[in-house]
N, C-alpha and C positions, 0 to 999 in steps of 0.2 A: 504494500500500500504506500509506504513512504517513498519507495523507489519510483513508483508511478507518478506520485505527486511531484517529485524532483524532475522527472523527465518532462512533464507538462510545463512546469515553471521554466525549464531551460529552453524549451521550444518557443514559448511565449516571449521570453527575454531576447532570444535570437532575432525575433521579428523586429524588436524595437531598437536594440543596440548592436545588431550584427552577431555573427557567430564565429567561433574559433575555427580556423581551417588548418592549423598546425598544432600537433600534439604538444610541442614544447611550451606553447603558450598556456596549455591546460596545466602542465606541471608547475609552471611559474606561479600559479595561484595557490599552491600548497605552502602554508606557513606554519605547519605544525611544529617543526623543530624550534622555531623562535618561541612559541608558546610554552613548550616543554622547558626550554632554558630559563624562561621567566618564572616557572613553577607556580603559575596561577591557574587554579582549577577551572575557573569560569572561562579563561582564554583557551585552555586546552580543550575543554568541552566544545567551545565554539569552533575551533579549528578542526577537531575531529568531525564535526558535522559538515564543515566546509569540505573536508577530505572526501567524505562519502558522496556529497553532492558533485564534487569535481570528478571523482572516479566514475560515477554514473554518466556524467557528461562525456568523459573520455570514451567510455564503452559505446555510447551512442554514436560518436564520431567514427569509431572503428567498426561500426555495424556489428557489435558484439552484444548478445543478450546478457546483461550483467547478472540477472537472477540465475540463468543457466550456468554461467561461469562460476558463480559462488557455489551452486549445488555440486558441480564437478569437484571443486576444491574440498568441500565438506566430505564428499564420498571418498576422495583420495586420502584425506586426513585420517 
């Protein structure tokens, strides 16, 4: 459910502000290391949420079903 909501938001945002066409720009949005270094729980939580959102967006750009990819990993684990 959360994944679907993220995908809808990303598609709507892409209509307004454009979309990423290069994966390195997606990775540039990940700021989790900085939040961990600052050791502030609320910032870490926010950046983890951003990471999920960004990974869903990356999967969308690569035409990968993120839910299917996660299920494969869970099965392998």
